[in-house]
C-alpha positions in Angstrom: 101.6 76.9 74.9 101.4 74.5 71.6 103.6 72.4 73.9 101.6 71.7 76.7 98.8 68.7 77.9 96.7 72.2 78.6 96.4 73.1 75.0 95.8 69.0 74.2 93.1 69.0 77.0 91.1 72.4 76.2 89.5 74.6 73.4 92.4 76.7 72.0 90.2 79.7 71.7 89.6 79.8 75.5 94.0 78.4 76.5 94.6 82.3 74.3 92.4 83.9 76.0 93.4 82.9 79.4 96.8 83.3 78.3 96.7 87.1 77.3 94.8 87.0 79.9 97.4 86.7 82.5 100.1 88.1 80.5 98.3 91.7 80.6 97.8 91.2 84.2 101.3 90.3 85.0 102.6 93.6 82.7 100.3 95.5 84.5 101.9 94.3 87.7 105.4 95.4 86.7 106.3 91.1 86.8 107.6 91.5 83.0 107.9 93.4 80.1 107.8 93.3 76.0 111.5 94.2 74.7 111.7 95.7 71.2 111.8 92.1 69.4 108.2 91.0 70.8 109.2 88.5 73.9 108.9 88.9 77.4 110.9 88.7 80.1 110.4 89.0 83.7 111.6 92.5 85.3 114.2 91.8 88.8 110.9 92.4 90.9 109.4 88.8 88.9 112.8 87.6 89.3 112.4 88.1 92.9 109.5 86.5 93.3 109.8 83.8 91.6 113.8 83.6 93.8 111.3 84.2 96.5 109.2 81.6 95.9 106.1 83.1 97.0 103.4 83.8 94.5 102.6 86.8 92.6 99.9 88.3 94.8 102.3 87.5 98.0 105.4 88.9 96.3 103.9 92.3 95.4 102.6 92.9 99.1 105.9 92.1 100.4 107.3 94.1 98.1 105.2 97.5 98.8 105.6 96.5 103.0 109.2 97.2 102.3 108.3 100.0 100.0 106.6 101.3 102.6 109.1 100.4 105.4 111.6 102.6 103.8 110.0 106.1 104.2 109.3 105.8 108.1 111.0 102.5 109.0 111.2 103.0 112.9 115.3 101.7 114.4 114.4 102.4 118.1 112.6 99.0 118.7 112.7 95.6 117.1 109.0 95.4 116.4 109.5 97.3 112.5 112.0 94.1 111.9 110.1 91.7 113.0 107.2 92.9 111.4 109.3 93.4 108.2 110.2 90.0 108.4 108.1 87.6 109.4 106.8 85.3 106.8 103.3 86.5 104.7 102.2 82.6 105.0 102.2 83.5 108.9 99.6 85.7 108.9 97.3 82.7 107.4 97.2 81.0 111.5 94.7 81.5 113.5 95.9 84.5 116.3 94.3 84.2 120.0 93.6 87.6 120.4 93.4 87.4 124.8 96.8 86.7 124.5 97.9 89.4 121.4 96.2 92.3 122.9 98.0 91.6 126.2 101.0 91.7 124.2 100.1 95.0 122.4 99.5 96.7 125.8 102.6 95.4 127.1 104.9 97.5 124.1 106.7 100.6 124.0 105.2 103.9 123.0 107.9 103.4 119.6 106.4 99.9 119.2 103.4 100.7 119.4 104.3 103.5 116.4 105.6 101.2 114.8 101.6 98.7 114.8 100.4 102.2 113.8 102.6 102.4 110.6 101.9 99.4 109.6 97.9 99.8 109.5 96.9 98.4 112.9 95.2 100.5 115.3 96.2 100.9 118.9 95.8 101.1 122.2 94.6 104.8 121.8 90.9 103.3 120.0 90.8 100.5 122.2 91.4 98.0 119.2 93.0 96.4 117.3 92.3 95.9 114.4 92.8 97.1 111.0 92.3 100.0 110.4 
């Protein structure tokens, strides 16, 4: 910390508080762990998120979704695979809801089960909003 430009450009006590808070958060999210020597090391999850070039938030989201997929992966249609491998950043695009609705109405029963599993209500409620 003392060898960074940030250390030279801000209040040292404030920086210490920020660093400790960040390290604590990384530990709580199991992205780093403290070794017996007192040094911090990345966990396998932390290493995977860094290697993926995702933000910690996006990486944790993808990890949680993959863990959920392991519980009930729907293999009789392609929708679950498509959902699981769609880049997280793609979720931040503008959605044409009329096209989305038309596409959902044409889905098979199997694909509709996938939408239910990933948290989208389907034709049963006539809404297509996250539940």
